[in-house]
Legacy VTK file of the C-alpha trace (Angstrom):
# vtk DataFile Version 3.0
C-alpha trace
ASCII
DATASET POLYDATA
POINTS 448 float
-13.363 30.754 -169.555
-14.239 32.788 -166.934
-11.942 29.897 -164.391
-9.329 29.533 -167.048
-8.733 33.446 -166.979
-8.522 33.604 -163.562
-6.043 30.878 -163.275
-3.510 32.600 -165.813
-3.611 35.500 -163.912
-3.254 33.896 -160.540
0.170 32.617 -162.184
1.066 35.397 -163.008
0.648 37.384 -160.088
2.400 34.444 -158.019
5.090 34.897 -160.931
5.438 38.541 -160.383
4.952 38.118 -156.516
7.922 35.936 -156.918
10.128 38.502 -158.617
9.873 41.173 -155.355
11.931 38.319 -154.011
14.608 39.200 -156.504
18.355 39.183 -155.804
20.601 42.378 -155.716
24.371 41.279 -154.259
25.049 44.197 -152.223
21.231 44.413 -150.226
19.930 42.682 -147.365
18.141 39.788 -148.803
15.488 40.468 -145.619
14.377 43.852 -145.520
15.884 45.505 -148.445
18.378 48.128 -147.221
21.484 48.959 -148.955
24.112 52.156 -149.550
26.747 53.270 -147.800
25.236 53.583 -144.237
24.768 49.578 -144.095
27.176 47.536 -142.840
26.754 44.025 -145.189
27.762 40.673 -143.912
27.857 37.746 -146.445
27.068 34.424 -146.006
30.809 32.993 -145.162
29.885 29.374 -146.780
28.869 30.640 -150.199
29.823 34.510 -150.333
26.551 35.295 -152.753
24.312 36.776 -150.456
24.021 39.493 -147.976
22.884 40.704 -144.794
22.246 43.681 -142.796
23.270 41.208 -139.423
23.036 37.567 -138.145
19.331 37.945 -136.835
18.274 38.692 -140.866
20.700 35.943 -141.775
18.972 33.674 -138.867
15.948 34.234 -140.684
16.545 33.522 -144.216
18.767 30.524 -143.394
16.008 27.750 -143.923
15.173 29.356 -147.604
18.966 29.845 -148.007
21.165 26.567 -146.999
19.932 24.023 -150.117
21.282 26.475 -152.182
23.872 27.921 -150.367
25.416 24.165 -150.206
25.137 23.431 -153.611
27.295 26.243 -154.474
29.796 24.861 -152.003
29.221 21.521 -154.087
29.801 23.827 -157.657
33.044 25.685 -156.046
34.381 22.211 -154.453
33.765 20.410 -157.889
35.609 23.250 -159.452
38.503 23.474 -157.128
37.963 27.336 -156.849
37.590 29.614 -154.258
35.058 31.803 -156.079
32.748 30.662 -158.568
33.881 33.288 -161.091
36.969 33.905 -160.692
38.045 32.815 -164.304
36.189 36.534 -165.315
39.038 38.447 -164.311
40.509 40.948 -167.546
42.944 43.335 -168.345
42.347 44.652 -171.602
39.385 46.160 -172.774
39.470 43.761 -175.948
39.372 40.626 -172.941
36.541 42.277 -171.558
34.196 42.300 -174.657
34.879 39.038 -174.935
33.452 38.418 -171.325
29.750 39.680 -171.690
28.804 40.058 -174.888
25.713 42.638 -175.783
25.173 41.238 -179.716
26.220 37.718 -180.552
27.125 38.589 -183.921
29.219 35.447 -184.223
26.739 33.290 -182.968
28.755 32.289 -179.405
28.687 33.718 -176.241
30.855 35.249 -174.591
33.040 33.574 -171.479
31.341 34.891 -168.728
27.705 34.018 -170.820
28.876 30.384 -171.091
29.888 30.300 -167.408
26.706 31.575 -166.230
24.781 29.023 -168.406
26.812 26.407 -166.895
26.459 26.931 -163.032
22.663 27.652 -164.020
22.217 24.405 -165.375
24.670 22.486 -162.588
22.741 24.045 -160.134
19.473 23.243 -161.491
19.987 19.435 -161.625
21.704 19.386 -157.848
18.610 21.232 -156.231
16.221 18.785 -158.410
13.906 21.384 -159.333
13.967 24.821 -161.590
15.395 27.709 -159.633
13.522 30.262 -157.896
14.126 33.648 -159.203
16.243 35.063 -156.352
18.785 31.740 -156.659
18.532 32.083 -160.109
19.365 35.430 -159.877
22.697 35.293 -157.671
23.958 33.612 -160.703
23.011 35.820 -163.123
24.211 39.172 -161.455
27.171 38.061 -158.728
29.376 40.736 -156.952
31.942 41.635 -159.353
33.618 44.629 -160.701
31.725 46.244 -163.416
34.624 47.124 -165.019
37.400 44.355 -164.589
35.216 41.571 -163.693
37.281 41.049 -160.267
35.213 38.662 -158.243
37.991 38.451 -154.694
35.439 39.832 -152.024
38.438 41.363 -150.269
39.173 43.747 -153.279
35.783 44.940 -153.957
34.012 47.848 -152.702
29.772 48.252 -153.290
28.652 51.701 -155.214
27.575 53.633 -152.105
23.998 54.612 -153.396
22.537 51.814 -155.590
22.219 47.890 -154.616
24.018 46.198 -157.862
27.109 47.847 -158.993
30.332 46.703 -157.067
33.598 48.095 -158.503
37.431 46.495 -157.293
39.873 49.441 -155.722
41.735 49.900 -158.382
38.605 50.925 -160.300
36.729 52.734 -157.719
37.076 56.743 -159.040
36.812 55.808 -162.793
33.010 54.972 -162.374
31.489 58.336 -164.514
29.450 56.653 -166.735
27.341 54.508 -163.699
25.546 57.855 -162.259
22.720 56.970 -164.679
22.903 53.531 -164.818
22.620 54.038 -160.887
19.701 55.986 -161.193
18.170 52.845 -162.616
18.935 50.331 -160.559
17.671 52.450 -157.420
14.511 52.408 -159.176
14.523 49.039 -160.429
15.087 47.774 -156.618
12.251 49.824 -155.083
9.290 48.861 -157.865
7.064 45.800 -156.612
5.623 44.781 -159.550
2.503 43.450 -158.827
1.041 46.038 -156.243
2.087 49.219 -158.124
0.731 48.048 -161.570
-2.698 47.091 -159.964
-2.992 50.872 -158.279
-2.024 52.166 -162.110
-4.577 49.806 -163.631
-7.242 51.400 -161.255
-6.579 54.749 -163.256
-8.483 55.156 -165.928
-7.737 57.608 -169.069
-9.636 61.309 -168.250
-12.367 61.138 -170.664
-12.057 64.857 -171.619
-8.588 63.989 -172.938
-8.448 64.755 -176.458
-5.161 65.021 -178.342
-4.593 67.056 -181.082
-0.833 66.242 -180.833
1.311 63.768 -178.693
3.003 65.588 -175.945
6.853 65.637 -176.323
7.935 62.840 -174.374
6.462 59.939 -171.592
6.908 62.254 -168.724
4.738 65.068 -170.217
1.921 63.003 -171.127
1.775 61.190 -167.746
1.954 64.534 -165.745
-0.433 66.174 -168.000
-3.029 63.590 -168.701
-2.904 61.044 -165.653
-1.025 61.948 -162.203
-2.030 65.710 -162.777
-5.303 65.653 -160.230
-4.207 62.237 -158.132
-3.473 63.039 -154.753
-0.468 60.887 -153.573
2.996 61.068 -151.850
5.650 62.008 -154.059
7.470 58.425 -153.495
3.599 57.156 -154.639
3.966 59.285 -157.274
7.134 58.343 -158.718
6.198 54.700 -158.527
3.129 55.426 -160.295
5.110 56.904 -162.863
6.973 53.618 -163.712
3.734 51.574 -163.662
1.940 54.284 -166.075
5.161 54.389 -168.176
4.826 50.536 -168.985
1.112 50.617 -169.043
1.324 53.065 -172.244
4.567 52.804 -173.663
3.413 50.373 -176.426
0.503 52.020 -177.656
2.234 55.787 -177.344
5.396 53.854 -179.226
2.808 53.268 -182.037
0.924 56.631 -182.395
4.452 58.594 -182.290
5.308 56.200 -185.150
1.792 57.325 -186.968
2.631 60.654 -186.323
6.149 60.639 -187.937
4.331 59.247 -191.002
1.086 61.952 -191.215
-1.095 59.149 -191.171
-4.382 61.070 -191.806
-6.531 60.967 -188.626
-10.008 60.873 -190.059
-10.685 57.308 -191.235
-13.534 55.962 -189.097
-11.508 52.572 -188.293
-8.086 51.607 -187.380
-6.522 48.213 -187.481
-2.965 47.394 -185.958
-0.917 44.263 -185.921
1.517 43.570 -182.820
3.715 40.856 -184.089
5.860 39.100 -181.731
3.217 39.658 -178.722
3.324 38.493 -175.379
1.123 38.554 -171.792
1.447 42.444 -171.653
0.049 43.359 -174.342
-2.482 41.310 -173.684
-3.746 42.251 -169.827
-2.215 45.012 -169.027
-1.981 47.731 -171.663
-4.650 50.202 -172.047
-5.283 50.597 -175.748
-8.192 53.361 -175.987
-5.336 56.050 -175.856
-5.647 55.770 -179.772
-9.231 56.664 -179.580
-8.314 59.993 -177.896
-5.382 60.401 -180.507
-7.523 59.975 -183.779
-10.503 60.928 -182.552
-12.327 60.452 -186.086
-12.009 56.505 -185.274
-15.140 54.601 -184.146
-13.454 50.910 -184.339
-10.040 50.375 -183.011
-8.606 46.619 -184.068
-5.766 45.445 -181.702
-4.451 41.937 -183.411
-2.193 40.225 -181.332
0.161 37.385 -182.871
2.672 35.893 -180.526
3.718 32.271 -179.855
3.991 33.242 -176.345
0.536 34.484 -175.602
-1.053 32.612 -172.892
-4.648 32.944 -173.202
-6.505 32.709 -177.288
-9.746 34.885 -177.064
-11.323 38.121 -178.585
-12.013 40.900 -176.084
-13.772 44.150 -176.374
-12.085 47.055 -173.667
-13.912 48.888 -171.119
-13.784 52.376 -172.225
-14.332 56.074 -170.845
-17.827 57.278 -170.486
-16.926 59.690 -173.647
-15.819 57.169 -176.070
-18.846 54.409 -174.900
-21.273 57.939 -175.605
-19.704 58.154 -178.943
-20.280 54.679 -179.757
-16.639 53.418 -179.580
-15.123 50.252 -179.802
-11.392 48.758 -178.930
-11.496 45.057 -179.929
-8.721 42.957 -178.940
-7.586 39.419 -181.014
-5.043 37.232 -179.603
-3.723 34.497 -182.106
-0.987 31.997 -180.343
0.910 31.748 -183.796
3.813 33.057 -185.818
3.213 35.912 -188.419
3.665 33.909 -191.677
0.987 31.651 -190.317
-1.132 34.112 -189.395
-1.111 35.492 -192.689
-2.089 32.391 -194.455
-5.275 32.412 -192.469
-8.242 33.038 -193.569
-9.385 35.542 -190.979
-6.480 37.765 -191.574
-6.777 41.332 -191.494
-5.176 43.776 -193.535
-3.668 46.376 -190.880
-2.839 49.973 -191.287
0.319 49.865 -189.347
2.524 46.700 -188.064
4.123 47.233 -185.057
7.291 44.591 -183.416
7.720 45.910 -180.029
11.166 44.711 -178.456
11.496 42.234 -181.318
14.958 41.282 -181.031
15.122 40.093 -185.044
18.680 39.223 -184.559
17.853 36.798 -181.105
15.296 34.420 -182.100
15.242 32.368 -184.763
11.284 32.430 -184.980
11.560 35.356 -186.832
13.623 34.078 -190.054
10.211 33.587 -191.708
7.967 36.186 -190.303
9.985 38.899 -191.026
9.992 37.966 -194.825
6.172 38.583 -194.926
6.057 41.948 -192.802
5.745 43.673 -196.265
2.299 41.538 -196.988
0.221 44.024 -195.700
1.600 47.369 -197.762
1.637 49.525 -194.686
4.139 50.987 -192.021
6.113 48.729 -189.917
7.312 50.384 -186.690
10.306 48.328 -184.998
11.707 48.943 -180.811
14.524 47.548 -179.024
15.426 47.286 -175.808
18.679 49.116 -176.548
20.046 51.381 -179.743
22.611 48.637 -180.939
19.871 46.178 -180.770
17.730 48.479 -182.396
20.221 49.449 -185.510
20.871 45.436 -185.985
17.337 44.505 -186.112
17.583 47.758 -188.801
20.568 45.920 -190.600
18.684 42.545 -190.716
15.272 44.539 -192.220
17.697 46.197 -194.753
19.004 42.647 -196.249
15.757 41.630 -196.573
13.562 44.533 -197.943
16.866 46.663 -199.602
14.084 49.593 -200.711
12.925 49.757 -196.983
12.396 53.648 -196.077
13.300 53.656 -192.650
12.035 57.590 -191.935
13.090 57.501 -187.978
15.493 55.815 -186.523
16.429 57.525 -182.773
16.154 56.850 -178.901
12.285 56.563 -178.200
10.353 59.732 -176.117
7.899 57.139 -174.984
10.235 54.624 -173.629
8.823 52.915 -170.384
10.584 53.859 -167.072
10.321 50.459 -165.553
14.306 48.984 -166.226
14.897 45.122 -165.708
18.564 43.491 -165.754
19.224 41.492 -168.525
22.812 40.025 -167.274
26.049 41.347 -165.602
27.878 43.603 -167.627
25.711 45.130 -169.884
23.355 48.261 -169.468
20.188 48.112 -167.268
17.475 47.933 -170.115
13.879 48.859 -170.654
11.391 48.297 -173.056
11.081 50.451 -176.326
14.150 52.447 -175.991
15.019 52.726 -179.349
12.827 52.955 -181.866
12.941 52.814 -185.806
9.627 53.763 -188.235
9.206 52.516 -191.931
7.088 54.499 -194.699
7.358 50.868 -196.510
9.093 48.208 -197.026
8.683 47.469 -200.350
9.188 44.074 -202.091
11.922 41.549 -200.165
14.976 40.538 -201.677
14.931 37.553 -203.928
18.302 36.903 -204.276
18.785 35.076 -201.062
LINES 1 449
448 0 1 2 3 4 5 6 7 8 9 10 11 12 13 14 15 16 17 18 19 20 21 22 23 24 25 26 27 28 29 30 31 32 33 34 35 36 37 38 39 40 41 42 43 44 45 46 47 48 49 50 51 52 53 54 55 56 57 58 59 60 61 62 63 64 65 66 67 68 69 70 71 72 73 74 75 76 77 78 79 80 81 82 83 84 85 86 87 88 89 90 91 92 93 94 95 96 97 98 99 100 101 102 103 104 105 106 107 108 109 110 111 112 113 114 115 116 117 118 119 120 121 122 123 124 125 126 127 128 129 130 131 132 133 134 135 136 137 138 139 140 141 142 143 144 145 146 147 148 149 150 151 152 153 154 155 156 157 158 159 160 161 162 163 164 165 166 167 168 169 170 171 172 173 174 175 176 177 178 179 180 181 182 183 184 185 186 187 188 189 190 191 192 193 194 195 196 197 198 199 200 201 202 203 204 205 206 207 208 209 210 211 212 213 214 215 216 217 218 219 220 221 222 223 224 225 226 227 228 229 230 231 232 233 234 235 236 237 238 239 240 241 242 243 244 245 246 247 248 249 250 251 252 253 254 255 256 257 258 259 260 261 262 263 264 265 266 267 268 269 270 271 272 273 274 275 276 277 278 279 280 281 282 283 284 285 286 287 288 289 290 291 292 293 294 295 296 297 298 299 300 301 302 303 304 305 306 307 308 309 310 311 312 313 314 315 316 317 318 319 320 321 322 323 324 325 326 327 328 329 330 331 332 333 334 335 336 337 338 339 340 341 342 343 344 345 346 347 348 349 350 351 352 353 354 355 356 357 358 359 360 361 362 363 364 365 366 367 368 369 370 371 372 373 374 375 376 377 378 379 380 381 382 383 384 385 386 387 388 389 390 391 392 393 394 395 396 397 398 399 400 401 402 403 404 405 406 407 408 409 410 411 412 413 414 415 416 417 418 419 420 421 422 423 424 425 426 427 428 429 430 431 432 433 434 435 436 437 438 439 440 441 442 443 444 445 446 447
């Protein structure tokens, strides 16, 4: 059991360490420098990767040369000078068809299809799974963020962030980029594994007793976590990202319970996390529930999801105060979809169900599971990466449960500050950005 656990954690660490070699089109791939004071040179063969000088290009050549040759082979086969030249648009309507935020018609956009084709072809030619930086070179190319122009002689890099590029025509037409720029900068300097390890070592203060949630994630972090840390400002900023990732999920659920005036005098609490994955198993501190619901002696967090990597029940290590009061947090893991779990004899009735970053619209496995979310006859909280996705998920819930009572639908004050790129042409995303809270679902629509 211990060896299996260590193996999975080592595999996860290796993957996260590989992610630190992520690719940005406007960043030296060796020393990670970027910005207006850096004179980047691009690989003259593939035109896909940047270096601050010949020394770093030469240093990286053993790693880049095979993929570079594959990219050049694909260009030759397609008879193009640039792999993305077919994406250039002239109107807003054309732009909307290139990278779709939501595939309402079940079809990918023109750009999505091109990138999927390039990824498939490159994988075939490489005769192996692409590395993170190789797939990112195709997923996040250097193209104008407005019109998707890809001719490099017409492009100008953002002076602040390593991702965004404008063509000369749209260089001054970018007022909406400032907030995205800040997020790209944060994302480019955040090293997941090293920072998450430091954050994991910081436990909740035993004296934390929350009568009411702070008004935002940052207020929570500054009040209860970083207040007594002795670190540089830069380190604190990075740790804040990790702490927000660590607590966003439990705080989002507590926020929902607070909105619902959930009674705080219960001695036990059962939370179903549906569609759970690796982060909920290993990197989340659920004890915060006990510091908010101070009468709760036993918290059961039941993780249900077909992406869970390891199946076991564990008891979370608690602060000294919770130990003295004989409190416990038990985490169950079930590698299955929710409709299957609901049929099991060991089904435990929940006090609340949480579908975090659910993507009801995106994954076929939700089709049956959504229909049984009312089995527990309890509140439901659904979060999403973006407002557009959240509203789409609300439509799906309403179509299945017409009587569903949604008491809150808005941006989530406990979203994570760990931003990530999903696809080019779309805003950078973070978990739990949008939240929908249902007091009850009622009966499902039987007319379908």
